[in-house]
gemmi code that builds the backbone of each chain (N, CA, C; Angstrom):
import gemmi

chains = {
    "A": [
        ("MET", (42.374, 61.438, 107.242), (42.646, 60.084, 107.266), (41.058, 59.566, 107.558)),
        ("ASN", (40.874, 58.230, 106.521), (39.811, 57.886, 106.452), (39.833, 56.484, 107.577)),
        ("CYS", (39.317, 57.053, 108.655), (39.076, 56.013, 109.549), (37.928, 54.925, 109.181)),
        ("GLY", (36.837, 55.162, 108.728), (35.771, 54.099, 108.094), (36.299, 53.277, 107.201)),
        ("SER", (37.510, 53.278, 106.681), (38.324, 52.232, 105.652), (38.288, 50.839, 106.644)),
        ("TRP", (38.623, 51.187, 107.931), (38.847, 49.952, 108.823), (38.010, 49.490, 109.920)),
        ("ARG", (36.976, 50.319, 109.981), (35.838, 49.991, 110.861), (35.522, 48.545, 110.773)),
        ("VAL", (34.620, 47.858, 111.965), (34.529, 46.683, 111.984), (32.926, 46.643, 112.147)),
        ("LYS", (31.959, 45.757, 111.448), (30.700, 45.778, 111.615), (30.098, 44.179, 111.320)),
        ("GLN", (29.231, 43.943, 111.968), (28.402, 42.593, 111.445), (26.769, 43.212, 110.862)),
        ("VAL", (26.737, 42.042, 110.010), (25.662, 41.936, 109.107), (24.921, 40.986, 109.061)),
        ("ILE", (23.402, 40.957, 109.437), (22.727, 39.887, 109.389), (21.803, 40.157, 108.117)),
        ("ILE", (21.732, 38.933, 107.466), (20.812, 38.969, 106.107), (19.694, 38.095, 106.536)),
        ("ILE", (18.258, 38.547, 106.222), (17.372, 37.473, 106.537), (16.840, 37.079, 105.320)),
        ("ASN", (16.093, 35.668, 104.967), (15.438, 35.289, 104.125), (13.889, 36.298, 104.143)),
        ("GLY", (13.760, 37.284, 103.495), (12.617, 38.252, 103.617), (11.334, 37.628, 102.935)),
        ("ALA", (11.763, 36.125, 102.518), (10.161, 35.558, 101.526), (9.644, 34.917, 103.033)),
        ("LEU", (10.367, 34.580, 103.860), (9.218, 33.823, 104.957), (8.348, 34.824, 105.605)),
        ("LYS", (8.735, 36.095, 105.832), (7.847, 37.086, 106.383), (7.595, 36.255, 107.986)),
        ("LEU", (8.399, 36.299, 108.669), (8.291, 35.486, 110.044), (7.745, 36.623, 110.833)),
        ("PRO", (7.189, 35.983, 112.280), (6.558, 37.275, 113.283), (7.590, 37.524, 113.510)),
        ("LYS", (7.334, 38.870, 114.370), (8.666, 39.508, 114.729), (9.425, 38.645, 115.865)),
        ("GLY", (8.585, 38.158, 116.973), (9.665, 37.464, 117.761), (10.606, 36.498, 117.296)),
        ("LYS", (10.034, 35.732, 116.277), (10.652, 34.460, 115.955), (11.654, 35.107, 114.899)),
        ("LEU", (11.537, 36.049, 114.208), (12.794, 36.987, 113.483), (13.874, 36.936, 114.509)),
        ("ALA", (13.534, 37.615, 115.150), (14.368, 38.348, 116.240), (15.205, 37.507, 116.863)),
        ("ALA", (14.761, 36.080, 117.256), (15.469, 34.987, 117.756), (16.243, 34.590, 116.753)),
        ("GLN", (16.006, 34.433, 115.290), (16.650, 33.894, 114.287), (17.673, 34.750, 114.151)),
        ("VAL", (17.661, 36.037, 113.914), (18.412, 37.214, 113.823), (19.551, 37.048, 115.400)),
        ("ALA", (19.293, 36.996, 116.190), (20.315, 36.721, 117.400), (21.149, 35.334, 117.130)),
        ("HIS", (20.234, 34.210, 116.782), (21.162, 33.332, 116.635), (21.910, 33.494, 115.926)),
        ("ALA", (21.945, 34.143, 114.457), (23.104, 34.398, 113.537), (23.983, 35.227, 114.030)),
        ("ALA", (23.631, 36.346, 114.766), (24.651, 37.307, 115.307), (25.552, 36.434, 116.365)),
        ("VAL", (25.088, 35.899, 117.383), (26.112, 35.033, 118.128), (26.803, 34.037, 117.558)),
        ("ALA", (26.334, 33.154, 116.305), (27.161, 32.140, 115.801), (28.197, 32.975, 115.313)),
        ("SER", (27.818, 33.899, 114.267), (28.937, 34.325, 113.321), (30.035, 34.989, 114.510)),
        ("PHE", (29.450, 35.425, 115.314), (30.676, 36.060, 116.419), (31.737, 35.138, 116.809)),
        ("VAL", (31.059, 33.963, 117.395), (31.581, 32.697, 117.468), (32.674, 32.231, 116.573)),
        ("ALA", (32.358, 32.301, 115.387), (32.964, 31.733, 114.003), (34.175, 32.729, 113.992)),
        ("ALA", (33.977, 33.757, 114.305), (34.973, 35.217, 113.773), (36.429, 35.067, 114.347)),
        ("PRO", (37.543, 35.302, 113.885), (38.700, 35.565, 114.484), (38.904, 36.103, 115.840)),
        ("SER", (39.337, 36.067, 116.889), (39.232, 36.785, 118.132), (39.921, 38.216, 117.620)),
        ("LYS", (40.494, 38.422, 117.091), (40.923, 39.843, 117.060), (39.448, 40.674, 116.298)),
        ("ASN", (38.936, 39.988, 115.397), (37.685, 40.600, 114.989), (36.589, 40.892, 116.003)),
        ("GLN", (36.601, 39.641, 117.048), (35.873, 39.838, 118.106), (35.979, 41.087, 119.007)),
        ("LYS", (37.358, 41.356, 119.289), (37.881, 42.247, 119.973), (37.308, 43.878, 119.489)),
        ("ALA", (37.851, 43.698, 118.301), (37.757, 45.258, 117.785), (36.330, 45.549, 117.618)),
        ("TRP", (35.416, 44.293, 117.368), (33.904, 44.951, 117.227), (33.289, 45.236, 118.930)),
        ("ILE", (33.706, 44.583, 119.580), (32.930, 44.881, 121.098), (33.717, 46.492, 121.169)),
        ("ASP", (34.874, 46.556, 121.027), (35.406, 47.834, 121.365), (34.859, 48.906, 120.845)),
        ("VAL", (34.052, 48.882, 119.503), (33.263, 49.954, 118.781), (31.885, 49.758, 119.049)),
        ("GLY", (31.623, 49.019, 120.242), (30.126, 48.862, 120.654), (29.382, 47.975, 119.837)),
        ("MET", (29.911, 47.042, 118.928), (28.978, 45.826, 118.172), (28.242, 46.099, 117.354)),
        ("PRO", (28.557, 47.137, 116.381), (27.348, 47.451, 115.265), (26.927, 46.591, 114.515)),
        ("LYS", (25.831, 46.443, 114.281), (25.407, 45.411, 113.535), (24.037, 46.181, 112.506)),
        ("ILE", (23.680, 45.516, 111.306), (22.611, 45.854, 110.758), (21.747, 44.744, 110.246)),
        ("VAL", (20.662, 44.825, 109.953), (19.863, 43.513, 109.496), (19.378, 43.895, 107.894)),
        ("LEU", (19.680, 43.371, 107.401), (19.219, 43.288, 105.719), (18.270, 42.321, 105.298)),
        ("SER", (17.921, 42.569, 104.059), (16.799, 41.451, 103.602), (17.180, 41.204, 102.258)),
        ("ALA", (17.157, 39.641, 102.198), (17.395, 39.220, 100.696), (16.016, 38.433, 100.326)),
        ("SER", (15.580, 38.452, 99.211), (14.206, 38.471, 98.789), (14.008, 36.831, 98.796)),
        ("SER", (14.685, 35.797, 98.845), (14.484, 34.366, 98.699), (15.633, 33.625, 99.522)),
        ("GLU", (15.204, 32.229, 99.529), (16.482, 31.601, 100.087), (17.532, 31.216, 99.197)),
        ("GLN", (17.254, 31.321, 97.656), (18.085, 31.155, 96.725), (19.394, 32.356, 96.815)),
        ("GLU", (18.891, 33.604, 96.921), (19.218, 34.889, 96.992), (20.107, 34.651, 98.276)),
        ("LEU", (19.702, 34.442, 99.502), (20.697, 34.319, 100.638), (21.558, 33.112, 100.721)),
        ("LEU", (21.413, 32.339, 99.764), (22.465, 31.235, 99.725), (23.577, 32.014, 98.811)),
        ("GLU", (23.238, 32.601, 97.609), (24.373, 33.262, 97.078), (25.043, 34.191, 97.965)),
        ("TYR", (24.718, 35.028, 98.338), (25.300, 36.046, 99.577), (26.129, 35.272, 100.585)),
        ("TYR", (25.732, 34.249, 100.794), (26.303, 33.385, 101.779), (27.875, 32.880, 101.023)),
        ("GLN", (27.332, 32.346, 99.920), (28.405, 31.885, 98.854), (29.633, 32.915, 98.882)),
        ("LYS", (29.153, 34.009, 98.652), (30.105, 35.215, 98.267), (30.896, 35.529, 99.306)),
        ("ALA", (30.328, 35.468, 100.566), (30.789, 35.890, 101.961), (31.832, 34.695, 102.271)),
        ("ILE", (31.717, 33.904, 102.190), (32.451, 32.493, 102.236), (33.779, 32.754, 101.261)),
        ("ASN", (33.493, 32.985, 100.166), (34.544, 33.084, 99.126), (35.423, 34.369, 99.657)),
        ("ALA", (35.143, 35.072, 99.916), (35.870, 36.709, 100.482), (36.313, 36.085, 101.959)),
        ("ASN", (36.693, 34.909, 102.708), (36.838, 34.786, 103.757), (36.525, 35.132, 104.744)),
        ("LEU", (35.278, 35.752, 104.772), (34.626, 36.445, 105.944), (33.825, 35.501, 106.786)),
        ("PRO", (33.932, 35.627, 108.257), (33.225, 34.811, 109.114), (31.964, 34.723, 109.032)),
        ("SER", (31.348, 33.723, 108.365), (29.685, 33.703, 108.017), (29.160, 32.583, 108.596)),
        ("GLN", (27.912, 32.406, 108.994), (26.985, 31.403, 109.280), (25.900, 31.468, 109.027)),
        ("LEU", (25.385, 30.146, 108.144), (24.118, 29.991, 107.862), (23.008, 29.452, 108.721)),
        ("ILE", (22.071, 29.778, 109.329), (21.173, 29.372, 110.249), (19.882, 28.924, 109.468)),
        ("LYS", (19.858, 27.512, 110.062), (18.671, 26.968, 110.001), (17.702, 26.745, 110.992)),
        ("ASP", (16.517, 26.926, 110.654), (15.701, 26.791, 111.686), (15.165, 25.349, 112.590)),
        ("ALA", (15.040, 25.220, 113.766), (14.943, 23.489, 114.337), (13.796, 23.392, 113.915)),
        ("GLY", (12.866, 23.881, 113.557), (11.269, 24.015, 113.311), (10.335, 23.373, 114.143)),
        ("LYS", (10.534, 23.923, 115.363), (9.557, 23.439, 116.228), (8.539, 24.178, 116.358)),
        ("THR", (8.033, 25.130, 115.605), (7.190, 26.090, 115.734), (6.620, 26.581, 114.600)),
        ("VAL", (6.774, 28.018, 113.896), (6.372, 28.238, 112.793), (6.473, 27.866, 111.353)),
        ("ILE", (7.948, 27.502, 111.103), (8.258, 26.663, 110.176), (8.788, 25.515, 109.981)),
        ("ALA", (8.994, 24.939, 108.602), (9.319, 23.576, 108.448), (11.096, 23.439, 108.978)),
        ("ALA", (11.219, 22.324, 109.743), (12.819, 22.330, 110.109), (13.566, 22.214, 108.763)),
        ("GLY", (14.820, 22.768, 109.249), (15.692, 23.186, 108.009), (15.875, 24.067, 107.115)),
        ("THR", (14.670, 24.718, 107.466), (14.336, 26.292, 106.689), (15.702, 27.198, 107.129)),
        ("ILE", (16.173, 27.672, 105.857), (17.115, 28.671, 106.186), (16.589, 29.990, 106.454)),
        ("THR", (16.760, 30.728, 107.393), (15.941, 31.899, 107.891), (16.980, 33.019, 107.727)),
        ("CYS", (18.199, 32.900, 107.830), (19.105, 34.017, 107.863), (20.605, 33.677, 107.755)),
        ("ILE", (21.619, 34.621, 107.605), (22.848, 34.307, 107.477), (23.689, 35.722, 108.372)),
        ("GLY", (24.649, 35.229, 109.020), (25.266, 36.233, 109.669), (26.668, 36.271, 109.080)),
        ("VAL", (27.237, 37.750, 108.935), (28.561, 37.765, 108.293), (29.279, 39.078, 109.363)),
        ("GLY", (30.486, 38.312, 109.628), (31.394, 39.262, 110.550), (30.702, 38.740, 112.023)),
        ("PRO", (31.695, 39.599, 112.751), (32.240, 40.650, 112.682), (33.605, 40.682, 111.602)),
        ("ALA", (33.488, 41.750, 110.773), (34.579, 41.850, 110.070), (34.829, 43.445, 109.498)),
        ("LEU", (35.876, 43.566, 108.626), (35.969, 44.970, 108.165), (34.781, 45.442, 107.584)),
        ("GLU", (34.277, 46.630, 107.782), (33.202, 46.821, 107.060), (33.189, 47.195, 105.574)),
        ("LYS", (34.506, 47.587, 104.922), (34.601, 48.004, 103.320), (34.272, 46.286, 103.238)),
        ("LYS", (35.012, 45.243, 103.643), (34.993, 43.950, 102.707), (33.362, 43.390, 102.937)),
        ("ILE", (32.710, 43.641, 103.812), (31.282, 43.376, 103.901), (30.592, 44.099, 102.959)),
        ("ASP", (30.845, 45.610, 102.961), (29.736, 46.324, 102.265), (29.882, 46.135, 100.593)),
        ("GLN", (31.194, 45.360, 100.063), (31.507, 45.032, 98.718), (30.670, 43.989, 98.479)),
        ("ILE", (30.135, 43.313, 99.400), (29.129, 42.012, 99.086), (27.680, 42.123, 99.567)),
        ("THR", (27.637, 42.930, 100.488), (25.921, 43.041, 100.883), (25.557, 44.731, 100.623)),
        ("GLY", (26.776, 45.672, 100.050), (26.027, 46.754, 100.211), (24.839, 47.146, 99.130)),
        ("ASP", (24.215, 46.331, 98.462), (23.032, 46.336, 97.414), (21.914, 45.940, 98.100)),
        ("LEU", (22.057, 45.537, 99.448), (20.474, 44.950, 100.246), (19.980, 46.077, 100.923)),
        ("LYS", (18.658, 45.928, 101.069), (18.013, 47.054, 101.995), (17.973, 46.596, 103.113)),
        ("LEU", (17.743, 47.570, 104.117), (17.794, 47.604, 105.734), (16.216, 46.933, 105.636)),
        ("VAL", (16.074, 46.010, 106.803), (14.700, 45.844, 107.149), (14.000, 46.671, 108.275)),
        ("GLY", (12.921, 47.334, 107.889), (12.198, 48.342, 108.345), (11.696, 47.543, 109.564)),
    ],
    "B": [
        ("MET", (15.549, 10.281, 135.605), (16.660, 11.128, 135.747), (16.127, 12.605, 134.708)),
        ("ASN", (16.025, 13.443, 135.387), (15.324, 14.639, 134.908), (16.803, 15.745, 134.189)),
        ("CYS", (16.941, 15.172, 132.966), (17.767, 16.358, 132.316), (17.790, 17.445, 132.219)),
        ("GLY", (16.567, 17.853, 131.939), (16.131, 19.196, 132.225), (16.548, 20.340, 133.042)),
        ("SER", (16.473, 19.577, 134.149), (17.125, 20.166, 135.553), (18.504, 21.424, 135.364)),
        ("TRP", (19.125, 20.990, 134.386), (20.384, 21.399, 134.000), (20.745, 21.950, 132.789)),
        ("ARG", (19.435, 21.948, 132.105), (19.800, 22.596, 130.758), (20.382, 24.108, 130.820)),
        ("VAL", (20.769, 24.376, 129.609), (21.214, 25.665, 129.553), (20.667, 26.738, 128.521)),
        ("LYS", (19.787, 27.919, 128.693), (19.404, 28.521, 127.363), (19.526, 30.399, 127.871)),
        ("GLN", (19.006, 31.032, 126.955), (19.342, 32.309, 127.221), (18.059, 32.978, 126.813)),
        ("VAL", (17.595, 33.936, 127.821), (16.231, 34.916, 127.406), (16.863, 36.015, 127.032)),
        ("ILE", (15.781, 36.535, 126.245), (16.041, 38.074, 125.794), (14.533, 38.669, 126.272)),
        ("ILE", (14.604, 39.636, 127.025), (13.263, 40.096, 127.438), (13.137, 41.773, 126.692)),
        ("ILE", (12.282, 42.047, 125.932), (12.058, 43.183, 125.211), (11.037, 43.942, 126.147)),
        ("ASN", (11.339, 45.530, 125.495), (10.104, 46.576, 126.044), (9.312, 46.637, 125.073)),
        ("GLY", (8.252, 45.922, 125.367), (7.010, 45.841, 124.257), (6.534, 46.928, 124.329)),
        ("ALA", (6.307, 47.824, 125.400), (5.645, 49.371, 125.115), (6.179, 50.057, 124.264)),
        ("LEU", (7.460, 49.963, 123.471), (8.296, 50.730, 122.320), (7.764, 50.269, 120.988)),
        ("LYS", (7.294, 49.270, 120.852), (6.649, 48.459, 119.278), (7.686, 49.050, 118.627)),
        ("LEU", (8.738, 48.401, 118.584), (9.549, 48.608, 117.387), (9.554, 48.123, 116.387)),
        ("PRO", (9.738, 48.826, 115.017), (9.698, 47.803, 114.162), (10.477, 46.527, 113.953)),
        ("LYS", (10.137, 45.601, 113.159), (10.875, 44.473, 113.424), (12.008, 44.150, 112.959)),
        ("GLY", (12.853, 44.988, 112.184), (14.298, 45.052, 112.039), (14.952, 45.846, 112.992)),
        ("LYS", (14.493, 46.879, 113.792), (15.177, 47.387, 114.582), (15.329, 46.660, 115.711)),
        ("LEU", (13.808, 45.841, 115.997), (13.590, 45.024, 117.246), (14.620, 44.050, 117.143)),
        ("ALA", (14.887, 43.344, 115.948), (15.692, 42.016, 115.817), (17.371, 42.550, 116.096)),
        ("ALA", (17.570, 43.721, 115.664), (19.041, 44.324, 115.874), (19.044, 44.418, 117.350)),
        ("GLN", (18.066, 45.388, 118.310), (18.010, 44.849, 119.693), (18.370, 43.989, 120.224)),
        ("VAL", (17.556, 42.881, 119.845), (17.774, 41.557, 120.404), (18.916, 40.969, 120.155)),
        ("ALA", (19.338, 41.018, 119.009), (20.810, 40.406, 118.530), (22.015, 41.194, 119.498)),
        ("HIS", (21.787, 42.220, 119.490), (22.687, 42.731, 120.567), (22.834, 42.327, 122.028)),
        ("ALA", (21.489, 42.136, 122.482), (21.561, 41.768, 123.711), (22.084, 40.326, 124.107)),
        ("ALA", (21.682, 39.264, 122.618), (22.088, 38.073, 122.867), (23.763, 38.210, 122.759)),
        ("VAL", (24.375, 38.809, 122.107), (26.027, 38.562, 122.126), (26.555, 39.436, 123.291)),
        ("ALA", (26.075, 40.162, 123.698), (26.341, 41.263, 125.065), (25.966, 40.079, 126.359)),
        ("SER", (25.044, 39.411, 126.418), (25.200, 38.694, 127.327), (25.914, 37.298, 127.272)),
        ("PHE", (26.155, 36.954, 126.127), (26.956, 35.679, 125.583), (28.180, 36.124, 126.517)),
        ("VAL", (28.782, 37.267, 125.750), (30.128, 37.774, 126.344), (30.331, 38.300, 127.653)),
        ("ALA", (29.186, 38.375, 128.349), (29.407, 38.444, 129.608), (29.004, 37.000, 130.563)),
        ("ALA", (29.103, 36.428, 129.866), (28.708, 35.189, 130.961), (29.946, 34.226, 130.935)),
        ("PRO", (29.940, 33.513, 131.862), (31.443, 32.911, 132.234), (31.470, 31.703, 131.094)),
        ("SER", (32.776, 31.211, 131.027), (33.036, 30.229, 129.860), (32.652, 29.118, 129.930)),
        ("LYS", (32.296, 28.660, 131.208), (31.427, 27.179, 131.317), (30.570, 27.392, 130.582)),
        ("ASN", (29.659, 28.535, 130.857), (28.019, 28.751, 130.183), (27.986, 28.796, 128.952)),
        ("GLN", (29.181, 29.312, 128.380), (29.154, 29.745, 126.994), (29.129, 28.448, 126.105)),
        ("LYS", (30.275, 27.541, 126.706), (30.556, 26.537, 126.125), (29.514, 25.537, 126.004)),
        ("ALA", (28.832, 25.404, 127.173), (27.589, 24.230, 127.409), (26.260, 24.811, 126.518)),
        ("TRP", (26.258, 26.040, 126.589), (24.815, 26.540, 125.545), (25.361, 26.536, 124.062)),
        ("ILE", (26.492, 26.880, 123.776), (27.005, 26.243, 122.254), (26.595, 24.665, 121.627)),
        ("ASP", (27.092, 24.059, 123.006), (26.951, 22.198, 122.615), (25.611, 22.169, 122.565)),
        ("VAL", (24.594, 22.624, 123.380), (23.201, 22.221, 122.857), (22.373, 23.233, 121.691)),
        ("GLY", (23.303, 23.823, 121.137), (22.756, 24.590, 120.039), (22.227, 25.935, 120.332)),
        ("MET", (22.492, 26.529, 121.378), (22.497, 28.117, 121.622), (20.747, 28.264, 121.428)),
        ("PRO", (19.799, 27.470, 122.593), (18.571, 27.769, 122.388), (18.315, 29.253, 123.114)),
        ("LYS", (17.549, 29.711, 122.688), (17.237, 31.083, 123.295), (15.770, 31.438, 122.912)),
        ("ILE", (14.759, 32.169, 123.768), (13.531, 32.521, 123.712), (13.622, 34.238, 123.700)),
        ("VAL", (12.568, 34.836, 123.113), (12.328, 36.304, 123.226), (11.005, 36.484, 123.901)),
        ("LEU", (11.135, 36.878, 125.436), (10.140, 37.339, 125.662), (9.654, 38.664, 125.995)),
        ("SER", (8.466, 39.447, 126.425), (8.251, 40.670, 126.469), (7.825, 41.040, 127.712)),
        ("ALA", (8.332, 42.273, 128.402), (7.905, 43.311, 129.416), (7.142, 43.971, 128.890)),
        ("SER", (6.225, 44.475, 129.797), (5.127, 45.849, 129.302), (5.563, 47.066, 129.401)),
        ("SER", (6.712, 47.314, 130.054), (7.254, 48.634, 130.260), (8.640, 48.499, 130.618)),
        ("GLU", (9.378, 49.744, 130.402), (10.744, 49.872, 130.676), (10.750, 49.930, 132.321)),
        ("GLN", (9.869, 50.262, 133.106), (9.927, 49.773, 134.320), (10.074, 48.282, 135.073)),
        ("GLU", (9.206, 47.436, 134.250), (9.136, 46.265, 134.555), (10.285, 45.337, 134.012)),
        ("LEU", (10.776, 46.098, 132.789), (12.108, 45.481, 132.368), (13.177, 45.561, 133.467)),
        ("LEU", (13.127, 46.764, 133.845), (14.260, 47.074, 134.759), (14.358, 46.323, 136.096)),
        ("GLU", (12.827, 45.968, 136.208), (12.737, 44.971, 137.830), (13.217, 43.671, 137.295)),
        ("TYR", (13.065, 43.142, 136.106), (13.439, 41.908, 135.905), (15.079, 41.914, 135.706)),
        ("TYR", (15.567, 42.798, 134.980), (16.861, 42.715, 135.013), (17.605, 42.924, 136.513)),
        ("GLN", (16.890, 43.738, 137.357), (17.407, 43.855, 138.808), (17.586, 42.081, 139.596)),
        ("LYS", (16.226, 41.453, 139.375), (16.382, 40.130, 139.825), (17.200, 39.290, 139.244)),
        ("ALA", (17.582, 39.525, 137.985), (18.631, 38.461, 137.314), (19.919, 38.753, 138.102)),
        ("ILE", (20.412, 40.224, 138.029), (21.766, 40.189, 139.017), (21.485, 39.972, 140.140)),
        ("ASN", (20.539, 39.779, 140.866), (20.193, 39.630, 142.234), (20.802, 37.954, 142.422)),
        ("ALA", (20.185, 37.309, 141.306), (20.440, 36.075, 141.150), (21.766, 35.428, 140.666)),
        ("ASN", (22.577, 36.249, 140.448), (23.854, 36.325, 139.919), (23.926, 35.463, 138.235)),
        ("LEU", (22.687, 35.872, 137.586), (22.473, 35.593, 136.317), (23.623, 36.609, 135.521)),
        ("PRO", (24.165, 36.005, 134.224), (24.984, 36.848, 133.384), (23.872, 37.639, 132.495)),
        ("SER", (23.662, 39.355, 132.853), (22.664, 39.713, 132.308), (23.054, 41.074, 131.619)),
        ("GLN", (22.658, 41.728, 130.571), (23.192, 43.049, 129.842), (21.833, 43.650, 129.731)),
        ("LEU", (21.856, 44.883, 129.990), (20.906, 45.910, 129.753), (20.957, 46.793, 128.242)),
        ("ILE", (20.382, 46.676, 127.559), (20.892, 47.334, 126.405), (20.115, 48.622, 125.954)),
        ("LYS", (20.629, 49.813, 125.738), (20.174, 50.717, 125.607), (20.442, 51.265, 124.052)),
        ("ASP", (19.513, 51.935, 123.557), (19.669, 52.293, 121.971), (20.605, 53.648, 121.870)),
        ("ALA", (21.596, 53.307, 120.913), (22.058, 54.438, 120.336), (21.455, 55.815, 119.955)),
        ("GLY", (20.340, 55.298, 119.642), (19.178, 56.539, 119.110), (19.422, 57.476, 117.823)),
        ("LYS", (20.120, 56.636, 116.902), (20.509, 57.405, 115.465), (19.318, 57.184, 114.630)),
        ("THR", (18.149, 56.300, 115.013), (17.005, 55.911, 114.107), (15.766, 56.608, 114.671)),
        ("VAL", (15.314, 55.349, 115.289), (13.762, 55.338, 115.450), (13.387, 55.792, 116.721)),
        ("ILE", (14.264, 55.801, 117.805), (14.029, 56.286, 119.186), (15.041, 57.013, 119.779)),
        ("ALA", (14.782, 57.799, 120.927), (15.552, 58.588, 121.804), (16.713, 58.034, 122.176)),
        ("ALA", (18.088, 58.681, 122.085), (19.301, 57.961, 122.473), (18.987, 57.430, 123.800)),
        ("GLY", (19.584, 56.390, 124.545), (19.675, 56.037, 125.858), (18.170, 55.294, 126.065)),
        ("THR", (17.223, 55.038, 125.439), (15.912, 54.114, 125.476), (16.378, 52.869, 125.764)),
        ("ILE", (15.871, 52.239, 126.891), (16.176, 50.757, 127.205), (15.138, 50.061, 126.406)),
        ("THR", (15.787, 49.272, 125.288), (15.144, 48.522, 124.435), (14.696, 47.050, 124.983)),
        ("CYS", (16.027, 46.427, 125.590), (16.025, 44.859, 126.075), (16.855, 44.450, 126.862)),
        ("ILE", (16.670, 43.542, 127.487), (17.686, 42.826, 128.479), (18.040, 41.341, 128.183)),
        ("GLY", (19.231, 40.890, 128.001), (19.775, 39.565, 127.696), (20.010, 39.052, 128.920)),
        ("VAL", (19.577, 38.044, 129.143), (19.694, 36.821, 130.605), (20.401, 35.592, 130.194)),
        ("GLY", (21.357, 35.377, 130.454), (22.193, 33.957, 130.230), (22.882, 34.040, 128.998)),
        ("PRO", (23.463, 32.884, 128.658), (23.627, 31.513, 128.886), (23.868, 31.152, 130.562)),
        ("ALA", (22.643, 30.693, 130.890), (22.563, 30.023, 132.311), (21.704, 28.893, 132.408)),
        ("LEU", (21.886, 28.346, 133.503), (20.761, 27.355, 133.705), (19.170, 27.435, 133.611)),
        ("GLU", (18.709, 26.768, 132.850), (17.183, 27.239, 132.709), (16.334, 27.285, 133.965)),
        ("LYS", (16.769, 26.317, 134.779), (15.642, 26.560, 136.097), (15.818, 27.890, 136.487)),
        ("LYS", (17.181, 28.179, 136.881), (17.390, 29.420, 137.361), (17.008, 30.703, 136.486)),
        ("ILE", (16.991, 30.311, 135.338), (16.371, 31.464, 134.428), (14.867, 31.560, 134.627)),
        ("ASP", (14.141, 30.697, 134.567), (12.943, 30.373, 134.675), (12.410, 30.586, 135.987)),
        ("GLN", (12.840, 30.702, 137.062), (12.459, 31.328, 138.276), (11.983, 32.739, 138.268)),
        ("ILE", (12.739, 33.580, 137.434), (12.901, 34.714, 137.263), (11.895, 35.049, 136.200)),
        ("THR", (11.971, 34.670, 135.167), (11.160, 35.089, 133.529), (10.250, 34.128, 133.308)),
        ("GLY", (9.952, 33.604, 133.997), (8.736, 32.088, 133.928), (7.566, 32.489, 133.595)),
        ("ASP", (6.804, 33.842, 134.026), (5.693, 34.513, 133.975), (5.549, 35.400, 132.820)),
        ("LEU", (6.531, 35.435, 132.078), (6.533, 36.234, 130.871), (6.139, 35.556, 129.428)),
        ("LYS", (5.452, 36.415, 128.598), (4.923, 36.006, 127.239), (6.050, 35.825, 126.188)),
        ("LEU", (5.868, 34.791, 125.665), (6.717, 34.811, 123.999), (6.227, 35.923, 123.223)),
        ("VAL", (7.166, 36.826, 122.854), (6.673, 37.686, 121.638), (6.522, 36.948, 120.395)),
        ("GLY", (5.091, 37.339, 119.703), (4.740, 36.631, 118.675), (5.159, 36.965, 117.594)),
    ],
}
model = gemmi.Model(1)
for chain_id, residues in chains.items():
    chain = gemmi.Chain(chain_id)
    for i, (resn, *xyz) in enumerate(residues, 1):
        res = gemmi.Residue()
        res.name, res.seqid = resn, gemmi.SeqId(i, " ")
        for name, pos in zip(("N", "CA", "C"), xyz):
            atom = gemmi.Atom()
            atom.name, atom.element = name, gemmi.Element(name[0])
            atom.pos, atom.b_iso = gemmi.Position(*pos), 0.0
            res.add_atom(atom)
        chain.add_residue(res)
    model.add_chain(chain)
structure = gemmi.Structure()
structure.add_model(model)
structure.setup_entities()
């Protein structure tokens, strides 16, 4: 039996071109994680909590690439949220900093984000 | 009228001594944000979503200091979660990486965390 085929996870993809300072980046990723969680169906929320809320942070090379991944996630009916910064500090208001995808089935997410690299 | 007195926010405090790489840090902060959100009363959740889920990331200087802030938050009946790393990658399993506090009233959180510095 391949249990891995129905595991649930969450992926946050950042706009790596922004090179945000680490505290700012962490707050934006956290925003995406909560927003995408809230947008997900309750069965996804529950299944994800039950397995310890696994999440990974990946990097896209530009805002354009980030938007392409967001569109793919939406097209695949994955719960997804686009995060824009309020612009009070480091970057201009409305700058797209990251997207949250899931919690959803790992194999469905991996079909879309599987070629992106982890943020070190 | 001082509307600020009943604003709702969330604070994540990291263990600054660990000096985690930024992707790892972001994932841990996101974990704290979601876990503390899930642990909060539904009225806090709703009020926080309504104002755009404001959050800040602060730094404690050691695990010991982080545990002291966690205890203060618990004593003040603030929704709080202690996050330990699963230890698959950068750090040892069970290492305390951060805590999430709130969403809750800003003035109640600030009484506890107001002296900590933002993560740059």
